[in-house]
N, C-alpha and C positions, 0 to 999 in steps of 0.2 A: 609034805605038807608043809609050807611056809605060810605061817600067823602072823597075819597083819592087822595093825592096829589103825585106825586113823583119827587124827586130832586138827580139827577145823572150825572156825567159830561159822561159817557158811552151810547150813544144812544141803543146797542145793550144792556143792561141793562134795560135800560127804556122800550124798546121793550119788553124783554120777561118778566119784570112787570105787564105790560100794559095787556096780553097777559092770563099771569097766574090770575091774580086777577079779570079778563073781564068773567071767568069763576065760578067766584063766586058770585050767586044769591044775597046776600045782598054788595056787594062792585060796587063803579062803580067813577074810574078813570077820576077827573074833569080836572087837569090840571098836567103839567111836568114842569121841570127845570135842568136847563144844571149847573147853577154855583150857588155860595151862593145868590149874589147879584137876580139873578132871583128866586130863594126859597123864598127869602123876599117878591120882589114885588108879587110874586103867593099868598103868605097867606093873602096880604096885599089886593090884590082885586079878590082873590075867595073864595069863600064860600067853608069850607072841615072840616071835623072831624078827620082828621090824615095825616100828614106830614110823609113820610117815605124817609129819607135822608142821603144820602152819607155823610162821613168828607171829602174825598180829593176830592175837586173839585177847577178848577182855579180862580183865584182872590180871594174871599172872601169865605174860605172854610165852609164847615158845621157846624164847632166849632164856626166860627164867626157869623154863621149865626142864631145857635142857641139861645142867648144870646137876639138879636134883635125880634127874631120871640117872643119869650118867652113873652118880654115886650110889642109889639103890638098887639099879639094874645093869651093872654094866655089860652083861652078854648082850642084851637088847640093842640091835642096829637100830638109830636115828638118821632117818631119810627126812631133808628139811625140803618141803615144797612151798614156796613160798612166789608172793608176788612182785618181790623188791629183785630189781638185777642181781647176777652174780657178783659183779663188783663193790655191790653195797654192801653184802652181811657174808660171802661164802667163806672166804678165806680166815675170817676171822671166827665164824661157826667150826670151821672144822678142825681151826686149834682148838677149839675149845670140848671138841670130842663129838662134832658132827657126824655120820660116817657118809656121808654125803648133801649135795645143796643143787636142789633143780629150780629153775624157773617155772612158774603157771604157766607160761605159752609153751611149753615143751611139749611135744607127740607124747600121746597117751602110751606108746609104746616105750619111749624112754623110762618113762616112771617104772612100769612091770621090769625091764632089764635093770634097772638100778636095785628095786626092791630083791631080784632074786641075787643079784652080787653082794650089796648089803647081806642079805642072808647066808652068805658061806663067809662074812666075818670080814671081808675086805670092806675099800671105801669105794663108792662110785664117784669118780670125778668127770665128768664134762668135758667137753674141749672150752668151752670158756673158761673153767674153771682150774681147767689145767695150764692153760693161758696166764692165769694169775698169778697162780703158785713159783709158776717159772719165774713168773716176771719178780715176783717176793724172794726168790732164793738168787737172784743174778744182780736183782739190785736194792740193798737195804732200803738204802737212800732216798729210793720212789715210794716208801709207804706210805700210806694217809697216816696221819696221828693219831687216829683214832684205831687204827689196826695195830698201835703199840702199847694197849690197854690189856690188862688182866681178862679174865672172864667177869671176875665181879667189877671192876673198874669199867669196863664194859656194860654192864647192868645199870649199875649207878648212873654212869654218863646220860645213859638214852632214858631214865628215868626224872633225873634234872632238865633233860633237852625239853623234856613235855609236861615241865611244871611240877612236879611231884617234889614236895616236901619231906625235908630227912627224915620224919618221924614216920610218913608215910611209907615210905621207902625203906625204912628200916623195919618196918611191918611186914609187909609183902615179900622181903629176902632172911626176914628171921636174923637179921641183925641190932647191936644197940645204934644207938642216934652217933655217940660218939665213932664208933667206927665207919660208920656213913661219911663224917662229916673226912675223916681221914681218907677213906677213898676220892672222894670230891676234891682235899685239898691237892691228892696225888695223882688225878689223871689232869689236875686243871695246868699242874705244872708239867705233866708230858706231852702236853697239847700245846702248851702254849700258852694258853687262854684265863681270862683272870675272872670271868663271872658267869653266872646262871643262863644270863644272855646271850651271852659269846658261845655255850654250849650251845643255845637252841639256833641260832643262827647258823653253826657248824653244821649239826645235824640236818636240818633244810637245806642247807646247802649242797650238802653231799646227800642229801635225799634219803636219811635215817631213817627219817618220821615224816608222815606226811603231814 
């Protein structure tokens, strides 16, 4: 029996997933979470094999939760199920430790197949993601600037782009304000940008934020 956790801030999505997974004889939903913080607590307190997690959740996002869950429970597979197209986040998150990435437009059967793959300790790579990964290996010069950022830099980048202050970012990521400022300087340099407004424009242009 594969034990599955679901993390999504929309109750109707959690309910739909839970009902569909309940029809599979080898899957059992063992818990749900509506925020990144709840997802971290769920994985910490509940035995599971795979966490199916959205990216856009209030408070700590799925991106924030990914690194913390990886550090606390590296054996748990993390399957990202997001409304954002693969091109926007998939490669970066797989590099950061996600076990797979699916767009919510995918067929329900693909979610089930991905869960089974991830539960075996393997990564689920859909065809769109495989194509993106191939492009990254073949032509590094074609990488978008944000794809060169480290996990922490990427987290700080998204929060700055959404208008969060250094103080709030430091609190949510358990960092010092000075460290956040260092990350900001480094990511601006990597992306050849100069201001927070530039970051916001870039994120909107690349559809990394709404």
